[in-house]
The first five atom37 places (N, CA, C, CB, O) and aatype in JSON, in Angstrom:
{
  "aatype": [12, 11, 15, 16, 14, 1, 8, 18, 13, 6, 10, 16, 8, 9, 7, 14, 18, 14, 0, 16, 14, 8, 9, 0, 18, 6, 4, 7, 0, 4, 7, 3, 19, 19, 14, 15, 0, 14, 14, 6, 15, 0, 0, 4, 5, 4, 7, 2, 9, 9, 19, 3, 0, 16, 15, 15, 4, 19, 16, 10, 7, 6, 10, 0, 16, 19, 11, 0, 13, 18, 16, 5, 0],
  "atom_mask": [
    [1, 1, 1, 1, 1],
    [1, 1, 1, 1, 1],
    [1, 1, 1, 1, 1],
    [1, 1, 1, 1, 1],
    [1, 1, 1, 1, 1],
    [1, 1, 1, 1, 1],
    [1, 1, 1, 1, 1],
    [1, 1, 1, 1, 1],
    [1, 1, 1, 1, 1],
    [1, 1, 1, 1, 1],
    [1, 1, 1, 1, 1],
    [1, 1, 1, 1, 1],
    [1, 1, 1, 1, 1],
    [1, 1, 1, 1, 1],
    [1, 1, 1, 0, 1],
    [1, 1, 1, 1, 1],
    [1, 1, 1, 1, 1],
    [1, 1, 1, 1, 1],
    [1, 1, 1, 1, 1],
    [1, 1, 1, 1, 1],
    [1, 1, 1, 1, 1],
    [1, 1, 1, 1, 1],
    [1, 1, 1, 1, 1],
    [1, 1, 1, 1, 1],
    [1, 1, 1, 1, 1],
    [1, 1, 1, 1, 1],
    [1, 1, 1, 1, 1],
    [1, 1, 1, 0, 1],
    [1, 1, 1, 1, 1],
    [1, 1, 1, 1, 1],
    [1, 1, 1, 0, 1],
    [1, 1, 1, 1, 1],
    [1, 1, 1, 1, 1],
    [1, 1, 1, 1, 1],
    [1, 1, 1, 1, 1],
    [1, 1, 1, 1, 1],
    [1, 1, 1, 1, 1],
    [1, 1, 1, 1, 1],
    [1, 1, 1, 1, 1],
    [1, 1, 1, 1, 1],
    [1, 1, 1, 1, 1],
    [1, 1, 1, 1, 1],
    [1, 1, 1, 1, 1],
    [1, 1, 1, 1, 1],
    [1, 1, 1, 1, 1],
    [1, 1, 1, 1, 1],
    [1, 1, 1, 0, 1],
    [1, 1, 1, 1, 1],
    [1, 1, 1, 1, 1],
    [1, 1, 1, 1, 1],
    [1, 1, 1, 1, 1],
    [1, 1, 1, 1, 1],
    [1, 1, 1, 1, 1],
    [1, 1, 1, 1, 1],
    [1, 1, 1, 1, 1],
    [1, 1, 1, 1, 1],
    [1, 1, 1, 1, 1],
    [1, 1, 1, 1, 1],
    [1, 1, 1, 1, 1],
    [1, 1, 1, 1, 1],
    [1, 1, 1, 0, 1],
    [1, 1, 1, 1, 1],
    [1, 1, 1, 1, 1],
    [1, 1, 1, 1, 1],
    [1, 1, 1, 1, 1],
    [1, 1, 1, 1, 1],
    [1, 1, 1, 1, 1],
    [1, 1, 1, 1, 1],
    [1, 1, 1, 1, 1],
    [1, 1, 1, 1, 1],
    [1, 1, 1, 1, 1],
    [1, 1, 1, 1, 1],
    [1, 1, 1, 1, 1]
  ],
  "atom_positions": [
    [[91.29, 29.76, 145.54], [91.99, 28.82, 146.84], [91.89, 27.61, 145.93], [91.02, 28.64, 148.62], [90.86, 27.3, 145.33]],
    [[92.75, 27.11, 145.89], [92.99, 26.04, 145.33], [92.19, 24.78, 146.25], [94.56, 25.97, 145.18], [92.11, 24.76, 147.48]],
    [[91.71, 23.89, 145.43], [91.15, 22.67, 146.32], [92.42, 22.01, 146.71], [90.09, 21.53, 145.5], [93.49, 22.14, 146.13]],
    [[92.13, 21.16, 147.99], [93.28, 20.15, 148.7], [92.26, 18.83, 147.29], [93.11, 19.78, 151.35], [91.04, 18.82, 147.16]],
    [[93.3, 17.84, 146.42], [92.59, 17.35, 146.78], [92.7, 15.85, 147.49], [92.02, 17.56, 145.94], [93.49, 15.54, 148.39]],
    [[91.48, 14.8, 146.72], [90.58, 13.9, 148.1], [91.57, 12.76, 147.91], [88.53, 13.3, 147.86], [92.05, 12.47, 146.81]],
    [[91.94, 11.96, 149.35], [92.69, 10.75, 149.36], [91.71, 9.66, 149.73], [93.9, 10.81, 150.33], [91.63, 9.23, 150.88]],
    [[90.81, 9.12, 148.49], [89.81, 8.33, 148.52], [90.74, 6.41, 149.25], [89.03, 8.48, 146.59], [91.91, 6.06, 149.11]],
    [[89.7, 5.76, 149.89], [90.24, 4.21, 150.03], [88.89, 3.43, 149.84], [91.05, 3.81, 151.67], [87.8, 3.99, 149.88]],
    [[89.0, 2.62, 149.72], [87.59, 1.37, 149.7], [86.98, 1.23, 151.11], [88.14, -0.44, 149.25], [87.47, 0.98, 152.21]],
    [[85.56, 1.5, 150.59], [85.17, 1.05, 151.55], [84.46, -0.74, 151.43], [84.3, 2.18, 151.94], [83.9, -1.11, 150.4]],
    [[84.65, -1.73, 152.76], [84.14, -2.81, 152.42], [82.45, -3.25, 152.38], [84.82, -3.51, 153.18], [81.82, -2.44, 153.06]],
    [[81.8, -4.03, 151.93], [80.72, -4.07, 151.87], [80.21, -4.46, 153.5], [80.44, -4.91, 150.73], [79.06, -4.1, 153.77]],
    [[80.78, -4.98, 154.29], [80.69, -5.65, 155.69], [80.63, -4.4, 156.6], [82.04, -6.71, 156.08], [79.51, -4.04, 156.94]],
    [[81.47, -3.84, 156.94], [81.42, -2.68, 157.79], [82.31, -3.08, 159.15], [0.0, 0.0, 0.0], [82.95, -4.12, 158.99]],
    [[82.45, -2.55, 160.26], [82.13, -1.37, 160.93], [82.64, -0.56, 159.29], [83.12, -1.03, 162.71], [83.25, -1.12, 158.37]],
    [[82.18, 0.81, 159.34], [82.5, 1.61, 159.01], [83.23, 2.59, 159.82], [81.73, 1.83, 158.54], [83.01, 2.76, 161.02]],
    [[84.28, 3.35, 159.01], [85.05, 4.23, 159.9], [84.85, 5.43, 160.9], [85.7, 4.64, 159.24], [85.39, 6.34, 160.27]],
    [[84.5, 5.86, 161.85], [84.21, 7.1, 162.36], [85.72, 7.75, 163.12], [82.89, 6.87, 163.45], [86.34, 7.57, 164.17]],
    [[85.81, 8.33, 162.27], [87.12, 9.0, 163.1], [87.27, 10.8, 162.87], [88.76, 8.15, 162.38], [86.45, 11.44, 162.21]],
    [[88.23, 11.29, 163.41], [87.93, 12.95, 162.81], [88.5, 12.87, 161.73], [88.52, 14.31, 163.58], [88.01, 13.64, 160.9]],
    [[89.55, 12.12, 161.27], [89.76, 12.71, 159.94], [89.74, 12.13, 158.71], [90.77, 13.19, 159.92], [90.68, 12.08, 157.91]],
    [[88.23, 11.53, 158.53], [87.4, 10.31, 157.74], [86.28, 11.31, 157.3], [86.75, 8.76, 158.8], [85.9, 12.11, 158.15]],
    [[85.63, 11.36, 155.85], [84.35, 11.9, 155.83], [83.8, 10.95, 154.83], [84.25, 13.46, 155.48], [84.22, 9.87, 154.4]],
    [[82.99, 11.48, 154.63], [82.26, 10.11, 153.37], [81.24, 11.23, 152.05], [80.51, 8.55, 154.66], [80.44, 12.13, 152.3]],
    [[81.45, 10.99, 151.41], [80.45, 11.63, 150.19], [79.87, 10.56, 149.17], [81.35, 12.76, 149.2], [80.38, 9.67, 148.49]],
    [[78.43, 11.09, 149.39], [77.19, 10.7, 148.69], [77.46, 10.83, 147.3], [75.96, 11.52, 149.07], [77.83, 12.0, 147.19]],
    [[77.48, 10.37, 146.33], [77.32, 10.26, 144.97], [75.7, 10.33, 144.22], [0.0, 0.0, 0.0], [75.54, 10.54, 143.02]],
    [[74.49, 10.09, 145.29], [73.11, 10.42, 144.95], [72.86, 11.82, 145.21], [72.15, 9.59, 145.7], [71.83, 12.37, 144.81]],
    [[73.69, 12.36, 145.8], [73.1, 14.14, 146.26], [74.36, 14.65, 146.07], [72.43, 14.61, 148.11], [74.69, 14.82, 144.89]],
    [[75.05, 14.88, 146.82], [76.41, 15.49, 146.55], [77.1, 16.22, 147.44], [0.0, 0.0, 0.0], [77.98, 17.06, 147.24]],
    [[76.34, 15.62, 148.97], [76.63, 15.77, 150.07], [77.95, 14.95, 150.45], [75.52, 15.51, 150.74], [78.39, 13.85, 150.13]],
    [[78.42, 16.09, 151.33], [79.74, 15.31, 152.01], [79.4, 15.25, 154.04], [81.59, 16.6, 151.5], [79.03, 16.02, 154.92]],
    [[79.72, 14.15, 153.92], [79.28, 13.81, 155.99], [80.3, 13.74, 156.55], [78.5, 12.28, 156.64], [81.08, 13.41, 155.65]],
    [[80.92, 13.83, 157.55], [81.84, 13.92, 158.45], [81.94, 12.12, 159.22], [81.32, 15.29, 159.52], [80.72, 12.06, 159.33]],
    [[82.19, 11.4, 159.51], [82.6, 10.29, 160.27], [82.46, 10.77, 161.42], [83.87, 9.74, 160.06], [81.38, 10.28, 161.77]],
    [[82.94, 11.58, 162.47], [83.01, 11.91, 163.54], [82.36, 13.1, 163.72], [84.11, 11.88, 163.88], [83.03, 13.97, 164.27]],
    [[80.87, 13.47, 163.31], [80.47, 15.16, 163.89], [80.23, 15.74, 165.32], [79.18, 15.55, 163.34], [79.62, 14.94, 166.03]],
    [[80.42, 16.5, 165.71], [79.23, 16.81, 167.08], [78.54, 16.88, 167.64], [78.89, 17.11, 167.47], [78.43, 17.17, 168.83]],
    [[77.49, 16.46, 166.38], [75.95, 15.92, 166.17], [76.11, 15.18, 165.25], [74.8, 16.85, 165.83], [76.99, 15.24, 164.4]],
    [[74.78, 14.01, 165.42], [74.48, 13.25, 164.52], [74.28, 14.41, 163.41], [73.32, 12.29, 164.89], [73.73, 15.5, 163.49]],
    [[74.92, 13.77, 162.34], [74.32, 14.47, 161.14], [74.76, 13.15, 159.89], [75.17, 16.33, 160.84], [75.72, 12.38, 159.92]],
    [[73.41, 13.29, 158.65], [73.06, 12.74, 157.49], [72.95, 13.88, 156.26], [71.76, 11.98, 157.75], [72.51, 15.02, 156.1]],
    [[73.55, 12.93, 155.6], [73.21, 13.18, 153.95], [71.87, 13.82, 153.19], [73.23, 11.84, 153.35], [70.88, 13.16, 153.52]],
    [[71.58, 14.81, 152.36], [69.98, 15.19, 151.73], [69.27, 13.8, 151.53], [70.0, 16.08, 150.03], [68.06, 13.79, 151.76]],
    [[69.88, 12.6, 151.11], [69.0, 11.94, 150.71], [68.75, 10.46, 151.42], [69.26, 11.94, 149.42], [67.98, 9.54, 151.12]],
    [[70.03, 10.66, 152.84], [69.32, 10.06, 154.14], [69.88, 8.56, 153.44], [0.0, 0.0, 0.0], [69.35, 7.5, 153.76]],
    [[71.35, 8.65, 152.17], [72.18, 7.58, 152.16], [73.13, 7.54, 153.14], [72.75, 7.48, 151.04], [73.19, 6.45, 153.71]],
    [[73.68, 8.14, 153.41], [74.73, 8.27, 154.4], [74.04, 8.07, 155.94], [75.47, 9.78, 154.19], [73.2, 7.18, 155.85]],
    [[74.09, 8.54, 157.17], [73.77, 8.61, 158.52], [74.73, 8.22, 159.21], [72.73, 7.97, 158.89], [75.24, 7.16, 158.84]],
    [[75.45, 9.05, 160.67], [75.98, 9.14, 161.03], [75.86, 9.76, 163.0], [76.38, 9.49, 159.97], [76.27, 10.84, 163.41]],
    [[75.3, 8.83, 163.7], [74.63, 8.44, 164.68], [75.99, 9.36, 165.45], [74.22, 6.66, 164.86], [76.96, 8.6, 165.57]],
    [[76.27, 10.68, 165.95], [77.75, 11.05, 167.39], [77.29, 10.8, 168.17], [78.47, 12.45, 167.9], [78.27, 10.94, 168.89]],
    [[76.4, 10.44, 168.95], [76.0, 9.57, 170.03], [77.27, 8.42, 170.05], [74.37, 8.9, 169.73], [78.42, 8.39, 170.49]],
    [[76.6, 7.71, 169.48], [77.24, 5.94, 169.14], [77.93, 5.74, 168.1], [76.18, 4.79, 168.87], [77.67, 4.68, 167.54]],
    [[79.03, 6.63, 167.43], [80.24, 6.8, 166.62], [79.66, 5.59, 165.45], [81.93, 6.47, 167.58], [80.46, 4.74, 165.07]],
    [[78.18, 5.59, 164.91], [77.51, 4.41, 164.05], [77.62, 5.51, 163.12], [75.88, 3.57, 164.42], [77.36, 6.72, 163.15]],
    [[78.35, 4.23, 161.8], [77.77, 4.89, 160.49], [77.33, 4.19, 160.04], [78.39, 5.46, 159.58], [77.6, 2.99, 160.15]],
    [[76.54, 4.63, 159.39], [75.1, 3.45, 158.82], [75.03, 4.37, 157.13], [72.84, 3.68, 160.24], [74.85, 5.58, 157.06]],
    [[75.25, 3.32, 155.73], [75.57, 3.19, 154.36], [74.38, 2.15, 153.72], [77.18, 2.61, 154.22], [74.16, 0.95, 153.6]],
    [[73.77, 3.47, 153.39], [72.37, 2.82, 152.39], [72.77, 2.37, 151.53], [0.0, 0.0, 0.0], [73.21, 1.22, 151.6]],
    [[72.8, 3.32, 149.93], [73.9, 2.02, 149.29], [74.9, 2.6, 148.77], [73.37, 1.02, 148.06], [75.02, 3.61, 148.08]],
    [[75.85, 1.63, 149.33], [77.46, 1.26, 149.29], [78.09, 1.74, 148.28], [77.8, -0.15, 149.22], [79.15, 2.34, 148.47]],
    [[77.41, 1.52, 146.6], [77.8, 1.36, 145.64], [78.31, 3.39, 145.59], [76.6, 0.45, 144.61], [79.36, 4.01, 145.41]],
    [[77.12, 3.69, 145.8], [77.11, 5.67, 146.01], [78.13, 5.98, 146.39], [76.15, 6.49, 147.1], [78.54, 6.87, 145.65]],
    [[79.06, 5.67, 147.44], [79.65, 5.79, 148.98], [80.81, 6.61, 148.39], [80.12, 4.17, 149.98], [80.81, 6.57, 147.16]],
    [[81.85, 7.37, 148.95], [83.4, 7.2, 148.96], [83.75, 7.82, 150.32], [84.23, 8.0, 147.64], [83.2, 8.88, 150.61]],
    [[84.42, 7.37, 151.01], [85.07, 7.52, 151.71], [86.57, 7.84, 151.85], [84.75, 6.86, 152.06], [87.52, 7.15, 151.49]],
    [[86.55, 9.54, 152.68], [88.15, 9.79, 151.89], [88.57, 10.36, 153.53], [88.32, 11.35, 150.08], [87.8, 10.67, 154.43]],
    [[90.07, 10.37, 153.52], [90.97, 11.65, 154.2], [90.27, 12.52, 154.43], [92.03, 12.3, 153.48], [89.11, 12.31, 154.06]],
    [[90.49, 13.71, 155.03], [90.75, 15.05, 155.53], [91.36, 15.5, 156.08], [90.27, 15.46, 155.93], [91.12, 16.66, 156.41]],
    [[92.48, 14.88, 156.47], [93.84, 15.43, 156.39], [94.61, 14.37, 156.18], [94.32, 16.19, 157.56], [94.38, 13.2, 156.52]],
    [[95.97, 15.02, 155.35], [96.81, 13.91, 155.26], [97.89, 13.15, 156.28], [97.42, 14.26, 154.34], [98.51, 12.16, 155.9]]
  ]
}
């Protein structure tokens, strides 16, 4: 199966960071991908990306290692 290319976009240092069903975050430290609007709270393995599903809040630790991308065109 051919993988779909990711369409990355720039994150600002200020936030708030987008939390919608069509955006995900990729951690450059551990390699995990975390959806920005999961049904339950989620985090990458190293804790650099944390998404609180209840408050729709995305917390990023080391911003320089995080990439955001659209999951659908």
